[in-house]
C-alpha positions in Angstrom: -20.3 -15.7 -33.7 -18.1 -12.9 -32.6 -19.6 -10.4 -31.1 -19.2 -6.9 -33.3 -19.7 -3.5 -31.3 -19.1 0.1 -33.1 -16.9 1.8 -30.6 -13.7 0.6 -28.8 -13.6 -1.3 -25.3 -10.8 -0.4 -23.5 -9.7 -3.7 -20.8 -7.8 -2.5 -18.0 -7.0 -4.0 -14.4 -9.7 -2.2 -12.0 -6.6 -1.9 -9.2 -4.3 0.5 -9.4 -1.2 1.3 -7.0 -1.8 2.5 -3.4 -0.8 5.6 -2.0 2.1 5.7 0.3 1.1 5.2 4.4 2.1 8.3 6.3 5.7 8.4 7.9 5.7 5.7 11.3 6.1 7.1 14.4 7.5 5.0 17.5 4.8 4.3 20.1 6.8 2.2 22.4 10.1 0.2 22.3 12.3 -1.9 25.0 15.3 -3.7 24.0 13.4 -6.4 22.2 10.5 -4.8 20.2 9.5 -1.8 18.9 5.7 -0.7 18.4 4.9 1.7 15.4 2.1 3.7 13.8 1.3 5.7 11.1 -1.6 6.6 8.8 -3.0 5.0 6.6 -2.9 6.1 2.5 -5.3 8.5 1.2 -5.9 6.0 -1.7 -6.2 2.2 -1.8 -5.9 1.4 -5.5 -9.6 0.3 -4.9 -8.2 -3.0 -3.2 -8.1 -3.0 0.5 -4.5 -2.7 1.6 -3.9 -6.5 3.9 -0.5 -5.5 5.5 2.7 -3.4 5.4 6.1 -5.2 5.0 8.8 -3.0 7.1 12.6 -3.2 6.7 14.9 -2.7 9.7 18.5 -1.3 9.1 20.7 -0.4 11.6 21.8 3.0 12.2 24.8 4.7 10.2 27.8 5.2 12.9 
C-alpha cells in the first residue's frame, strides 16, 4: 500500500555547486611547465572536490 503523509516532503539533490577557488598564482615556471597554487573554495557544495580543470591560452599580442 502507498504511504500517506500529512505534510509535503521536498526531495532534492543534497549537493550544490561548489564555490570558486581563489585566484591562481604562479609558484614556479620554466620553458616546459608551470606550477600554480590557489586557495580552495569556501564551500565544496557538500561533496569533496576531486580536481580542477585548467585551460591554457596564449597571451594576446
